[in-house]
C-alpha positions as CSV (number, residue, x, y, z in Angstrom):
1,M,-63.4,-4.5,-132.1
2,K,-62.5,-7.9,-131.4
3,K,-58.9,-7.0,-131.1
4,I,-59.7,-4.3,-128.9
5,A,-61.9,-6.5,-126.7
6,I,-59.0,-9.0,-126.5
7,A,-56.6,-6.4,-125.6
8,A,-59.1,-5.0,-123.0
9,L,-59.3,-8.4,-121.3
10,L,-55.6,-8.9,-121.3
11,I,-55.3,-5.5,-119.7
12,I,-58.0,-6.2,-117.1
13,S,-56.5,-9.7,-116.3
14,Q,-53.0,-8.0,-115.9
15,I,-54.6,-5.4,-113.7
16,T,-56.4,-8.1,-111.6
17,F,-53.3,-10.3,-111.2
18,A,-51.3,-7.3,-110.1
19,Q,-54.0,-6.3,-107.5
20,Q,-53.8,-9.9,-106.2
21,L,-50.1,-9.7,-105.8
22,T,-50.3,-6.2,-104.1
23,S,-52.8,-7.6,-101.7
24,E,-50.7,-10.3,-100.5
25,E,-47.8,-8.3,-100.0
26,L,-49.8,-5.8,-98.1
27,K,-50.9,-8.5,-95.8
28,K,-47.5,-9.6,-95.2
29,D,-46.4,-5.9,-94.3
30,I,-49.4,-5.2,-92.3
31,S,-49.4,-8.3,-90.1
32,P,-46.2,-7.2,-88.0
33,L,-48.0,-3.7,-87.6
34,L,-51.1,-5.4,-86.4
35,K,-49.1,-7.2,-83.7
36,K,-47.3,-3.9,-82.6
37,I,-50.7,-2.2,-82.5
38,E,-52.1,-5.0,-80.4
39,V,-49.0,-4.7,-78.0
40,L,-49.4,-0.9,-77.9
41,E,-53.1,-1.2,-77.1
42,N,-52.2,-3.7,-74.2
43,N,-49.7,-1.2,-72.8
44,A,-52.1,1.5,-73.2
45,S,-54.7,-0.4,-71.3
46,K,-52.1,-1.2,-68.6
47,Q,-51.1,2.5,-68.4
48,A,-54.8,3.4,-68.3
49,R,-55.3,1.2,-65.4
50,D,-52.1,2.6,-63.7
51,I,-53.3,6.1,-64.2
52,E,-56.6,5.3,-62.8
53,G,-54.7,3.8,-59.7
54,L,-52.6,7.0,-59.5
55,N,-55.7,9.1,-59.7
56,L,-57.3,7.2,-56.8
57,K,-54.1,7.7,-54.8
58,L,-54.1,11.4,-55.7
59,S,-57.7,11.6,-54.7
60,T,-56.9,10.1,-51.3
61,A,-54.0,12.3,-50.9
62,N,-55.9,15.3,-51.7
63,K,-58.3,14.3,-49.0
64,Q,-55.7,13.9,-46.4
65,I,-54.3,17.0,-47.4
66,D,-57.6,18.9,-46.9
67,S,-57.8,17.1,-43.5
68,L,-54.3,18.3,-42.5
69,E,-55.1,21.8,-43.7
70,N,-58.3,21.7,-41.4
71,K,-56.3,20.5,-38.5
72,T,-53.7,23.2,-39.1
73,V,-56.2,25.9,-39.2
74,A,-57.7,24.4,-36.0
75,N,-54.2,24.2,-34.4
76,E,-53.4,27.8,-35.5
77,V,-56.6,29.0,-33.8
78,A,-55.8,27.1,-30.6
79,I,-52.3,28.5,-30.7
80,S,-53.6,32.0,-31.1
81,Q,-55.8,31.4,-28.1
82,T,-53.1,29.9,-26.1
83,K,-50.8,32.8,-26.9
84,T,-53.3,35.3,-25.9
85,D,-54.1,33.5,-22.6
86,L,-50.4,33.1,-21.8
87,A,-49.9,36.8,-22.6
88,N,-52.6,37.8,-20.1
89,K,-51.2,35.5,-17.4
90,I,-47.7,36.8,-18.0
91,T,-49.0,40.3,-17.6
92,Q,-50.7,39.4,-14.4
93,S,-47.7,37.4,-13.0
94,G,-45.6,40.3,-13.9
95,V,-47.6,42.7,-11.9
96,V,-47.7,40.3,-8.8
97,S,-44.0,39.5,-9.2
98,D,-43.1,43.1,-9.4
99,G,-44.7,43.7,-6.0
100,K,-43.0,40.5,-4.5
101,I,-39.7,41.5,-5.9
102,K,-40.0,44.8,-4.3
103,T,-40.9,43.3,-1.0
104,V,-38.1,40.7,-1.3
105,S,-35.5,43.5,-2.3
106,K,-36.4,45.5,0.9
107,D,-36.2,42.2,2.9
108,L,-32.6,41.3,1.2
109,S,-31.4,44.7,1.7
110,K,-32.1,44.4,5.6
111,N,-30.7,40.8,5.8
112,S,-27.7,41.5,3.6
113,L,-26.8,44.3,6.0
114,Y,-27.3,42.1,9.1
115,G,-25.5,39.2,7.3
116,I,-22.5,41.5,6.5
117,I,-22.4,42.6,10.0
118,G,-22.6,39.0,11.3
119,V,-19.7,37.8,9.1
120,L,-17.6,40.8,10.1
121,L,-18.1,40.0,13.7
122,A,-17.5,36.3,13.2
123,I,-14.2,37.1,11.4
124,L,-13.3,39.5,14.1
125,L,-14.1,36.9,16.8
126,S,-12.1,34.2,14.9
127,G,-9.1,36.5,14.6
128,V,-9.2,37.3,18.4
129,L,-9.6,33.6,19.3
130,F,-6.8,32.5,17.0
131,L,-4.3,35.2,18.4
132,F,-5.4,34.0,22.0
133,W,-4.8,30.4,21.0
134,K,-1.5,31.1,19.2
135,K,-0.2,33.1,22.3
136,R,-1.3,30.3,24.6
137,Q,0.5,27.8,22.2
138,D,3.7,29.8,22.3
139,I,3.5,30.1,26.0
140,D,2.9,26.3,26.3
141,K,5.6,25.6,24.0
142,S,8.1,27.9,25.8
143,E,7.2,26.2,29.1
144,L,7.6,22.8,27.6
145,I,11.1,23.7,26.1
146,N,12.2,25.0,29.4
147,K,10.9,21.8,31.2
148,L,12.7,19.7,28.7
149,D,15.8,21.6,29.0
150,N,15.7,21.4,32.8
151,S,14.9,17.8,32.5
152,K,17.7,17.1,30.2
153,K,20.1,19.1,32.5
154,E,18.8,17.0,35.4
155,I,19.4,13.8,33.5
156,N,22.8,14.8,32.4
157,K,23.7,15.6,36.1
158,E,22.4,12.2,37.1
159,I,24.2,10.5,34.2
160,E,27.4,12.3,35.2
161,S,26.9,11.4,38.9
162,T,26.2,7.7,38.0
163,K,29.2,7.7,35.8
164,S,31.3,9.2,38.7
165,S,29.8,6.6,41.0
166,L,30.4,3.6,38.6
167,N,33.9,4.8,38.0
168,T,34.5,5.0,41.7
169,I,32.8,1.6,42.2
170,E,34.8,0.1,39.2
171,Q,38.0,1.6,40.8
172,K,37.2,-0.1,44.0
173,L,36.4,-3.3,42.4
174,F,39.8,-3.1,40.5
175,E,41.5,-2.5,43.7
176,E,39.6,-5.3,45.5
177,Y,40.2,-7.8,42.6
178,N,43.9,-6.8,42.4
179,K,44.1,-7.6,46.1
180,Q,42.4,-10.9,45.5
181,V,44.7,-11.7,42.5
182,A,47.7,-11.1,44.6
183,G,46.4,-13.3,47.3
184,I,45.5,-16.0,45.0
185,E,49.0,-15.7,43.5
186,Q,50.5,-16.0,47.0
187,I,48.3,-19.0,47.8
188,F,49.4,-20.8,44.6
189,L,53.0,-20.1,45.5
190,S,52.2,-21.8,48.9
191,I,50.6,-24.7,47.1
192,S,53.5,-25.0,44.8
193,E,55.9,-25.2,47.9
194,L,53.7,-27.8,49.7
195,N,53.5,-29.9,46.6
196,K,57.3,-30.0,46.4
197,E,57.7,-31.0,50.0
198,K,55.1,-33.9,49.7
199,Y,55.8,-37.4,48.8
200,P,54.1,-38.7,45.4
201,A,51.6,-40.8,47.5
202,A,50.5,-37.8,49.5
203,I,50.0,-35.7,46.4
204,L,47.6,-38.2,44.9
205,E,45.6,-37.9,48.1
206,Q,45.8,-34.1,48.4
207,D,42.8,-31.9,49.3
208,H,41.7,-29.8,46.3
209,S,39.1,-27.8,48.2
210,L,41.4,-24.7,48.5
211,T,42.2,-24.9,44.8
212,L,38.8,-25.3,43.8
213,R,37.6,-22.3,45.8
214,V,40.5,-20.3,44.1
215,A,39.2,-21.5,40.7
216,D,35.8,-20.3,41.7
217,E,37.2,-16.9,42.5
218,V,39.3,-16.7,39.4
219,T,36.1,-17.4,37.2
220,R,34.3,-14.7,39.0
221,I,36.9,-12.1,38.5
222,N,37.3,-13.3,34.8
223,T,33.6,-12.7,34.2
224,F,33.9,-9.2,35.7
225,V,36.9,-8.6,33.4
226,N,34.9,-9.5,30.3
227,T,32.4,-6.7,31.1
228,L,35.0,-4.0,31.1
229,D,36.3,-1.8,28.3
230,P,39.3,-3.8,26.9
231,T,41.0,-0.6,26.2
232,K,41.4,0.5,29.7
233,Q,44.7,0.2,31.4
234,E,43.1,-1.3,34.6
235,A,41.3,-4.1,32.5
236,I,44.4,-5.0,30.6
237,A,46.3,-5.3,33.9
238,L,43.6,-7.3,35.6
239,K,43.4,-9.7,32.5
240,G,47.1,-10.2,32.7
241,S,46.9,-11.1,36.4
242,V,44.1,-13.6,35.6
243,K,46.1,-15.1,32.8
244,R,49.1,-15.5,35.3
245,I,47.0,-17.4,37.8
246,I,45.6,-19.6,35.1
247,D,49.2,-20.3,33.9
248,N,50.1,-21.1,37.6
249,F,47.2,-23.5,37.7
250,K,48.7,-25.3,34.6
251,A,52.1,-25.3,36.2
252,N,50.6,-27.1,39.1
253,K,48.8,-29.7,36.9
254,Y,45.4,-27.9,37.2
255,E,43.2,-26.8,34.4
256,I,40.3,-24.4,34.2
257,V,38.4,-25.4,31.1
258,D,36.8,-22.2,29.4
259,L,33.4,-23.3,28.3
260,L,32.0,-19.6,27.8
261,G,30.3,-19.1,24.4
262,Q,30.5,-23.0,23.5
263,K,27.5,-25.1,22.4
264,Y,26.0,-26.9,25.2
265,D,26.6,-30.7,25.0
266,D,24.6,-33.1,27.2
267,R,27.7,-35.6,27.1
268,L,29.7,-33.0,29.0
269,N,29.6,-33.3,32.9
270,I,27.9,-29.9,33.1
271,I,25.2,-28.8,35.6
272,V,22.7,-26.4,34.1
273,V,21.4,-24.1,36.7
274,G,19.6,-21.6,34.6
275,E,18.1,-21.1,31.1
276,S,17.1,-18.1,29.1
277,I,15.6,-17.4,25.6
278,D,17.8,-15.7,23.0
279,F,16.1,-14.7,19.8
280,N,19.5,-14.1,18.0
281,L,20.2,-17.9,18.1
282,N,18.8,-20.3,15.6
283,S,15.8,-22.3,16.8
284,G,16.9,-25.3,19.0
285,E,20.5,-24.0,19.4
286,E,21.9,-24.0,23.0
287,K,24.9,-21.9,24.0
288,I,26.7,-21.6,27.4
289,T,26.3,-17.9,28.3
290,K,27.6,-17.7,31.9
291,I,29.7,-19.8,34.0
292,I,28.9,-20.2,37.8
293,K,31.6,-22.7,38.7
294,P,34.3,-23.8,36.2
295,L,35.1,-27.1,35.0
296,V,38.4,-28.1,36.7
297,K,40.8,-30.9,35.9
298,Y,43.8,-32.2,37.8
299,N,46.2,-34.3,35.9
300,G,43.7,-34.5,33.0
301,E,41.1,-36.0,35.6
302,Q,38.0,-34.0,36.1
303,I,37.8,-33.0,39.9
304,Q,34.9,-30.4,39.6
305,A,31.9,-30.3,37.3
306,A,31.0,-27.1,35.9
307,Q,27.8,-25.0,36.8
308,V,26.6,-22.8,33.9
309,E,23.7,-20.9,32.5
310,I,22.6,-21.5,28.9
311,S,20.6,-19.6,26.3
312,I,18.2,-21.4,23.9
313,G,17.2,-20.1,20.4
314,Q,13.6,-19.9,19.5
């Protein structure tokens, strides 16, 4: 029995020790699980609160949906009533419009007929007026052309008559100037003969008045010659005669200085008897454009101052 008791105690003590070891191990294993359970409980609590918030939102949304449904039903009723009212008004307006359309159609039919007739009459009247205006324009144009042709013929006749008169006058001037040139040449022959017979003292005191008058006349003839067509035979002959006279002047110690076309110079012994504006000249430029009396020299000494007209540039 004692052995049995001891054996039993040993067995009990071993069982007790084994139980103690198992309990500690269980605590170690259970502790993480408890922490996880605590976390899960917290999450569950949070989810419960979220679910509660969502339930509140769903409740509010359901209330809003119910309100919208009520409004929709009310709107449908209002739309139905409005549709009925509009249909009644359209029906009434259609009846009234049909009557007015029929009346307007009748009026338009009459007015359209009158309008078409008016347009046709207007087109016809416009055509008649245009034809009348066109015919009048043709008549006026024809009359104007005839007048222009007659005027042109008259002008041509006057031009031909004027040309004939000018040719006659020019021919007479040629004849007159030729006579004057012949007389001037005869005068110079006489002057040359007289100068040969005079003594030197008498030559120094001779009167130049006749020679100066001849020089004035030669200048006038030369001015006329410059206005002629240089290709004409008469102009060529007259220019040759004027040149011979000027050569005779030189042979008798007289010189007619040609100043035509030269620039005006205050230092020259020139008398300006007239001025004119010439836009072809440079501003301030002065040119001798006409000789009234020539500049004449005898033995290199001036015996007559020139009288000229000048042109001034602007």
